[in-house]
N, CA, C and O atoms as CSV, one atom per row, in Angstrom:
chain,resi,resn,atom,element,x,y,z
A,1,MET,N,N,137.532,114.078,222.746
A,1,MET,CA,C,137.625,112.795,221.688
A,1,MET,C,C,139.128,112.134,221.913
A,1,MET,O,O,140.298,112.493,222.050
A,2,ASP,N,N,138.410,111.057,221.865
A,2,ASP,CA,C,140.356,110.475,222.550
A,2,ASP,C,C,140.824,109.865,220.278
A,2,ASP,O,O,140.079,109.781,219.301
A,3,ASN,N,N,141.961,109.680,220.410
A,3,ASN,CA,C,142.524,109.903,219.607
A,3,ASN,C,C,142.705,107.997,218.895
A,3,ASN,O,O,143.243,107.040,219.453
A,4,ILE,N,N,142.164,108.046,217.813
A,4,ILE,CA,C,141.866,106.087,216.672
A,4,ILE,C,C,142.858,106.228,215.827
A,4,ILE,O,O,142.725,106.740,214.716
A,5,ASN,N,N,144.359,105.605,216.476
A,5,ASN,CA,C,145.733,105.542,216.051
A,5,ASN,C,C,144.933,103.986,214.880
A,5,ASN,O,O,144.278,103.033,215.302
A,6,VAL,N,N,145.229,104.207,213.790
A,6,VAL,CA,C,145.204,103.203,212.253
A,6,VAL,C,C,145.914,103.244,211.431
A,6,VAL,O,O,146.218,104.223,210.749
A,7,ASN,N,N,146.454,101.715,211.340
A,7,ASN,CA,C,147.882,101.638,210.711
A,7,ASN,C,C,147.051,101.042,208.911
A,7,ASN,O,O,146.357,100.112,208.500
A,8,ILE,N,N,147.709,102.290,208.368
A,8,ILE,CA,C,147.013,101.542,206.767
A,8,ILE,C,C,149.086,101.705,206.309
A,8,ILE,O,O,150.073,102.188,206.863
A,9,ASN,N,N,148.734,100.827,204.772
A,9,ASN,CA,C,150.408,100.837,204.490
A,9,ASN,C,C,149.619,101.097,203.162
A,9,ASN,O,O,148.670,100.496,202.659
A,10,PRO,N,N,150.330,102.195,202.764
A,10,PRO,CA,C,149.593,103.119,201.260
A,10,PRO,C,C,150.313,101.906,200.615
A,10,PRO,O,O,151.153,102.739,200.274
A,11,GLU,N,N,150.631,101.130,200.286
A,11,GLU,CA,C,151.179,99.987,198.825
A,11,GLU,C,C,149.967,99.361,198.952
A,11,GLU,O,O,149.869,98.445,198.136
A,12,GLU,N,N,148.745,99.529,199.843
A,12,GLU,CA,C,147.930,98.543,199.511
A,12,GLU,C,C,146.804,99.586,199.686
A,12,GLU,O,O,145.745,99.372,200.276
A,13,LEU,N,N,147.219,100.885,199.021
A,13,LEU,CA,C,145.595,101.560,198.511
A,13,LEU,C,C,145.949,101.491,197.288
A,13,LEU,O,O,147.022,101.282,196.721
A,14,ARG,N,N,144.759,101.722,196.911
A,14,ARG,CA,C,144.072,101.479,195.390
A,14,ARG,C,C,144.973,103.535,194.390
A,14,ARG,O,O,144.824,104.725,194.669
A,15,ASP,N,N,145.566,102.982,193.590
A,15,ASP,CA,C,145.738,104.306,193.146
A,15,ASP,C,C,145.314,105.112,192.536
A,15,ASP,O,O,146.173,104.872,191.687
A,16,VAL,N,N,144.629,106.120,191.991
A,16,VAL,CA,C,143.476,107.359,191.582
A,16,VAL,C,C,144.358,107.233,190.185
A,16,VAL,O,O,145.580,107.365,190.110
A,17,GLU,N,N,143.281,106.895,188.899
A,17,GLU,CA,C,143.948,107.168,187.487
A,17,GLU,C,C,143.085,108.207,186.995
A,17,GLU,O,O,142.026,108.135,187.619
A,18,CYS,N,N,143.059,109.369,185.950
A,18,CYS,CA,C,142.156,110.144,185.395
A,18,CYS,C,C,141.425,109.146,184.077
A,18,CYS,O,O,141.758,108.575,183.039
A,19,GLU,N,N,140.415,109.355,184.792
A,19,GLU,CA,C,139.378,108.488,183.871
A,19,GLU,C,C,139.837,108.933,181.859
A,19,GLU,O,O,139.598,107.962,181.141
A,20,ALA,N,N,140.380,110.140,181.103
A,20,ALA,CA,C,140.159,110.245,180.417
A,20,ALA,C,C,141.474,109.790,179.430
A,20,ALA,O,O,141.332,109.229,178.343
A,21,CYS,N,N,142.842,110.168,180.068
A,21,CYS,CA,C,144.241,109.903,179.870
A,21,CYS,C,C,144.762,108.213,180.798
A,21,CYS,O,O,145.275,107.348,180.088
A,22,GLU,N,N,144.539,107.863,182.578
A,22,GLU,CA,C,144.924,107.204,182.695
A,22,GLU,C,C,146.012,107.625,184.108
A,22,GLU,O,O,146.391,107.118,185.163
A,23,GLY,N,N,146.189,108.871,183.322
A,23,GLY,CA,C,147.639,109.785,184.333
A,23,GLY,C,C,147.426,109.531,185.991
A,23,GLY,O,O,146.249,109.346,186.302
A,24,ASN,N,N,147.850,109.516,186.471
A,24,ASN,CA,C,148.279,109.366,187.692
A,24,ASN,C,C,148.506,110.573,189.300
A,24,ASN,O,O,148.171,110.599,190.485
A,25,LEU,N,N,149.461,111.598,188.078
A,25,LEU,CA,C,149.489,112.911,188.948
A,25,LEU,C,C,148.658,113.901,188.777
A,25,LEU,O,O,148.301,114.408,187.713
A,26,PHE,N,N,148.333,114.190,189.932
A,26,PHE,CA,C,147.250,115.787,189.750
A,26,PHE,C,C,147.534,116.894,190.912
A,26,PHE,O,O,148.241,116.782,191.913
A,27,THR,N,N,146.933,117.748,190.564
A,27,THR,CA,C,147.456,119.699,191.063
A,27,THR,C,C,145.990,119.923,192.098
A,27,THR,O,O,144.879,119.921,191.570
A,28,PRO,N,N,146.143,120.092,193.469
A,28,PRO,CA,C,144.820,121.432,193.861
A,28,PRO,C,C,144.853,122.080,193.117
A,28,PRO,O,O,145.880,122.689,192.817
A,29,SER,N,N,143.363,122.249,192.320
A,29,SER,CA,C,142.513,123.650,192.231
A,29,SER,C,C,141.897,124.221,192.786
A,29,SER,O,O,141.756,124.001,193.988
A,30,PHE,N,N,141.118,125.427,192.009
A,30,PHE,CA,C,139.935,125.057,193.146
A,30,PHE,C,C,138.352,125.888,191.856
A,30,PHE,O,O,138.654,126.993,191.405
A,31,LEU,N,N,137.171,125.431,191.488
A,31,LEU,CA,C,136.524,125.741,191.473
A,31,LEU,C,C,135.378,127.237,192.580
A,31,LEU,O,O,134.975,127.361,193.737
A,32,ILE,N,N,135.335,127.755,191.737
A,32,ILE,CA,C,134.805,129.442,192.051
A,32,ILE,C,C,133.403,129.214,192.413
A,32,ILE,O,O,132.804,129.320,191.342
A,33,LYS,N,N,132.647,128.987,193.234
A,33,LYS,CA,C,131.564,129.470,193.262
A,33,LYS,C,C,130.777,130.523,193.546
A,33,LYS,O,O,131.440,131.116,194.396
A,34,LYS,N,N,129.863,131.089,193.392
A,34,LYS,CA,C,129.133,132.750,193.490
A,34,LYS,C,C,127.507,132.063,193.801
A,34,LYS,O,O,126.567,131.436,193.311
A,35,VAL,N,N,128.014,132.706,194.956
A,35,VAL,CA,C,126.900,133.121,196.383
A,35,VAL,C,C,125.632,134.072,195.825
A,35,VAL,O,O,126.105,134.922,195.071
A,36,SER,N,N,124.873,134.141,195.889
A,36,SER,CA,C,123.685,135.610,195.469
A,36,SER,C,C,123.523,136.149,197.515
A,36,SER,O,O,123.804,135.664,198.611
A,37,ALA,N,N,123.090,137.020,197.122
A,37,ALA,CA,C,123.097,137.960,198.197
A,37,ALA,C,C,122.005,137.685,199.002
A,37,ALA,O,O,121.832,138.114,200.142
A,38,ILE,N,N,121.120,136.801,198.239
A,38,ILE,CA,C,119.654,136.118,199.279
A,38,ILE,C,C,120.672,134.903,199.843
A,38,ILE,O,O,120.982,134.696,201.016
A,39,GLN,N,N,120.992,134.344,198.937
A,39,GLN,CA,C,121.915,133.377,199.750
A,39,GLN,C,C,122.770,133.072,200.939
A,39,GLN,O,O,122.722,132.168,201.774
A,40,SER,N,N,123.556,134.083,200.768
A,40,SER,CA,C,124.605,134.393,202.122
A,40,SER,C,C,124.108,134.672,203.081
A,40,SER,O,O,123.019,135.245,203.044
A,41,PRO,N,N,124.760,134.351,204.353
A,41,PRO,CA,C,124.663,133.615,205.469
A,41,PRO,C,C,125.151,135.877,206.111
A,41,PRO,O,O,125.062,136.818,206.900
A,42,THR,N,N,125.465,135.482,205.284
A,42,THR,CA,C,125.940,137.935,205.670
A,42,THR,C,C,125.376,138.308,204.607
A,42,THR,O,O,126.139,138.886,203.833
A,43,GLY,N,N,124.024,138.168,204.173
A,43,GLY,CA,C,123.431,138.974,202.674
A,43,GLY,C,C,123.947,139.794,202.508
A,43,GLY,O,O,123.431,140.853,202.864
A,44,GLN,N,N,125.538,139.820,201.743
A,44,GLN,CA,C,126.129,140.069,200.978
A,44,GLN,C,C,126.748,138.733,199.614
A,44,GLN,O,O,127.045,137.541,199.697
A,45,ALA,N,N,126.717,139.593,198.627
A,45,ALA,CA,C,127.391,138.425,197.327
A,45,ALA,C,C,128.747,137.858,197.588
A,45,ALA,O,O,129.713,138.617,197.507
A,46,MET,N,N,128.965,136.247,197.978
A,46,MET,CA,C,130.097,136.014,197.891
A,46,MET,C,C,130.810,134.779,197.293
A,46,MET,O,O,130.223,133.822,196.788
A,47,MET,N,N,132.054,134.908,197.403
A,47,MET,CA,C,132.174,134.051,196.571
A,47,MET,C,C,132.525,132.173,197.349
A,47,MET,O,O,131.891,132.088,198.401
A,48,ILE,N,N,133.061,131.279,197.146
A,48,ILE,CA,C,133.180,130.393,197.748
A,48,ILE,C,C,133.966,129.153,196.999
A,48,ILE,O,O,133.413,128.402,196.196
A,49,PRO,N,N,135.657,129.042,197.483
A,49,PRO,CA,C,135.901,128.310,196.969
A,49,PRO,C,C,135.812,126.624,196.892
A,49,PRO,O,O,135.201,126.005,197.763
A,50,ILE,N,N,136.381,126.042,195.931
A,50,ILE,CA,C,135.126,123.920,196.158
A,50,ILE,C,C,136.882,123.568,195.877
A,50,ILE,O,O,137.190,123.591,194.685
A,51,GLN,N,N,137.729,123.335,196.609
A,51,GLN,CA,C,138.723,122.389,196.130
A,51,GLN,C,C,138.626,121.143,195.186
A,51,GLN,O,O,137.923,120.232,195.625
A,52,VAL,N,N,139.212,120.948,193.963
A,52,VAL,CA,C,139.508,119.923,193.368
A,52,VAL,C,C,140.403,119.472,192.804
A,52,VAL,O,O,140.934,120.489,192.357
A,53,PHE,N,N,141.312,118.202,192.303
A,53,PHE,CA,C,142.227,118.072,191.186
A,53,PHE,C,C,142.162,117.756,190.126
A,53,PHE,O,O,141.291,117.084,189.573
A,54,ARG,N,N,143.465,118.398,189.552
A,54,ARG,CA,C,143.149,118.839,188.109
A,54,ARG,C,C,144.449,117.133,187.651
A,54,ARG,O,O,145.397,116.634,188.258
A,55,CYS,N,N,143.941,116.892,186.685
A,55,CYS,CA,C,145.175,115.956,186.042
A,55,CYS,C,C,146.426,116.276,185.953
A,55,CYS,O,O,146.221,117.248,186.679
A,56,ASP,N,N,147.831,116.376,185.674
A,56,ASP,CA,C,148.423,116.857,185.571
A,56,ASP,C,C,148.976,116.527,183.190
A,56,ASP,O,O,149.536,117.186,182.314
A,57,ASN,N,N,148.435,115.407,183.288
A,57,ASN,CA,C,148.601,114.868,181.645
A,57,ASN,C,C,147.764,115.544,180.910
A,57,ASN,O,O,148.210,115.618,179.765
A,58,CYS,N,N,146.146,116.399,181.098
A,58,CYS,CA,C,145.881,116.687,180.112
A,58,CYS,C,C,144.207,117.415,180.854
A,58,CYS,O,O,143.206,117.618,180.167
A,59,GLY,N,N,144.323,117.731,182.596
A,59,GLY,CA,C,143.673,118.905,182.642
A,59,GLY,C,C,142.406,118.488,182.840
A,59,GLY,O,O,141.351,119.088,183.046
A,60,GLU,N,N,142.605,117.713,182.772
A,60,GLU,CA,C,140.759,116.990,182.946
A,60,GLU,C,C,140.953,116.767,185.075
A,60,GLU,O,O,141.796,116.282,185.828
A,61,VAL,N,N,139.489,117.526,185.237
A,61,VAL,CA,C,139.295,117.406,186.775
A,61,VAL,C,C,138.283,116.080,187.333
A,61,VAL,O,O,137.098,115.764,187.233
A,62,ILE,N,N,139.357,115.608,187.887
A,62,ILE,CA,C,138.814,114.118,188.233
A,62,ILE,C,C,137.897,114.294,189.341
A,62,ILE,O,O,138.157,114.990,190.323
A,63,ASP,N,N,136.153,113.255,189.062
A,63,ASP,CA,C,135.179,112.711,189.324
A,63,ASP,C,C,135.748,111.878,191.322
A,63,ASP,O,O,136.314,110.798,191.487
A,64,PRO,N,N,135.251,113.027,192.611
A,64,PRO,CA,C,135.935,112.224,193.974
A,64,PRO,C,C,134.989,111.551,193.784
A,64,PRO,O,O,134.992,110.864,194.806
A,65,SER,N,N,134.120,111.221,193.185
A,65,SER,CA,C,133.014,110.196,194.178
A,65,SER,C,C,133.230,108.571,193.129
A,65,SER,O,O,132.544,107.620,193.505
A,66,SER,N,N,134.097,108.367,191.973
A,66,SER,CA,C,134.153,107.336,191.064
A,66,SER,C,C,136.121,106.700,191.902
A,66,SER,O,O,136.707,105.726,191.430
């Protein structure tokens, strides 16, 4: 596959702000989802981590689609 070089200036990007408090610093956190043995590809119950970002100011988990 060809490498594509794209020059992006971070100063031109929109900052993400917490909808609850307008904070702009976030910490990675994980939601843990349980998968039953019936749904699991291995046939055994398992847990799946999903990374989210939590506001350092108020603890709100940000919605990645906004």
